[in-house]
C-alpha positions, 0 to 999 in steps of 0.5 A: 471139598468142604467136609461139615457136621461130623464127629471127627477123630483128629489123631488124639480124640474126637471132635464136634467143631472140626471142618475139613478141606479135601483139595489136591489129594490131601487134607488141605485145611482145618478149622472149627468154622471154614467157610465154602468157596465159589462154586466148592462142594460141602459134604454134610455128614449129619453127625456121623463119625469120620476118621482119618485113613488107616495106617498099616505098617505090616502088610504083604499082599493084597488082592492078588498082588504081592509085595515080593513081585515087583512095582507093578504089584505095589501099585496095585496094592497102593491103589486098591488100598486107597479104595479101602480107606487105607491112607498109606502103608509099609509093603512088607517082604518075607524071606526069599533069597537075596537077589529077589528081596533086592528086586522086591525092594527095587519095585517099592523105591520105584512106586516111591520115587514116582508115587500111584497118582491117588493110591495110599501112601507109601512109608517105607518098606517093612522088611520082615526078613531075613534076620530071623530064628528058624525056631520061631519061623511061622510061615517065613521060609527059613533056609533064607535066614541069616545073622543080621548083617548091614553089609547084606542089608546094604547089598539087599536095598542096593544101596537106598537104605533109606527106602526101608522104614521098618526091619524085623530081626530077631535080636539073641542072633549073632550081631543083633547088637550092632545092625540095631545101633546102626539102623538106629542111627539110620532113622530105620525102626527095629521090630522085634520078631520071629524070635526065640529072645527072652525078656531081657534080650528084648530089653537089651534090644531097646536099649540098642535103639529097636522100639517095635515088636512084630505081631504081639505074641505071635511066632515068639516066646510066650509069657510064663510067670518066671519067664516073662518072654517077649511079650512081657517085656513088649507090654512093660517097656515104654519104648516098645510099640506093639502090633497086634493081628486083630482078626479074632484068629491070631489072638484070644480077646482077652490078649487084644485088651490087655495089649490095648491095656498095657500100650494105650492107644499110643502103642499098640498098633493094628496091623493085617500082616495080609497075604495075597488072599485079602479081598478075595474069596477062599480059595488056594493062594501062595504066600512065599512060593507055599500053598496057602489054603484060606478057609472060613477068614483064616489062612494056613499052610498045609501044615496048620501053621497060620500064614499071614492073614485076610484081615483088611484095616477096616474090619480090624477097626470094627472087630476092636470096637464090636469084638474086643470091646475096645472104646471107639476114640482108642480103637481108632488110634489103634488104626491110624495114628499109633501106626503112624506113629510107629514109624514116625510118620507125622501127616498120615493117620491123622486130620492134618494138613498135608495128610492123605485126602483119605477118610473112612465115614462111620454110622453113629452105631459104629458101622462102615458108611464108605470112603471119601477120597480127595484124588487130584481129580476131584473128590469122590465117594465110595 
């Protein structure tokens, strides 16, 4: 398929002169004056916007399938997310026993070794536990928390640390410096999160090799004018990417705007932090064995604690533009190239050869107009 007459976001800016060829499940070629091959389908977008598939580096579950349930659940997530325009994601674990965590990571590894055909690409696991702080547990089960230990990490990954892309930890816990240095040396990204750390400790974590902040402002010390806390350090330290949940529930509009202004489109990364009710109707669900009530777009434990979200990346982009007033070019980067860059992914999230052939189409008013997919068995629109 050759796509023409689109305003293409290439990962940095909009291009009116760019043509894309989809073939074999990927973007096979880009150029300013590509010609169709014999019998090749030509899709004229009539001036609509075309955005590379979304990249979600923090998502626990979707449509009833949870990362913690293992291989088949991760495969289902890969299929379902691709249908919504997600090109790549990091299946995210939560606090559980070491054996349960090992089983979840084993399932992710099996899908990475034999990817789901035409599914969203897996960029590695995001381990959001167990190296977290009890005081900032949020919806995580604190009975499984422990100090960071490289040996424990190797056991939980079953000797395959390379399948983990991102680890969230509380850097004030004993052993954090040693763990962060070893993780960074192994090419594993470390994210500060679920933490009572002060600003100085966050900057120190960045010195040791951390480069990411988990759902900024949520489950961490707040900003105070004499104690800037995790968010203050995160927004002023240029080494750190800042995740943000743009559902209109987790963060006030002005906070989203503040993160966007401080970090820019290169370092502000939209995530969903979605749990199993995402893509499902309101009702009763579960997260880490805990009952979660979903009502009016909010997922909460029985005590009212927010328990992840039911956000999709499509809705995150719509919110960034229409609810939070972020410029479309910056909003697109925050949902595609910025989260990709936060885990050193160089193809997904951009309109470049080799990127997943999953793209989203938007009207000139920034209304979602469908998903375009280059499947291995032929191209299709949804």
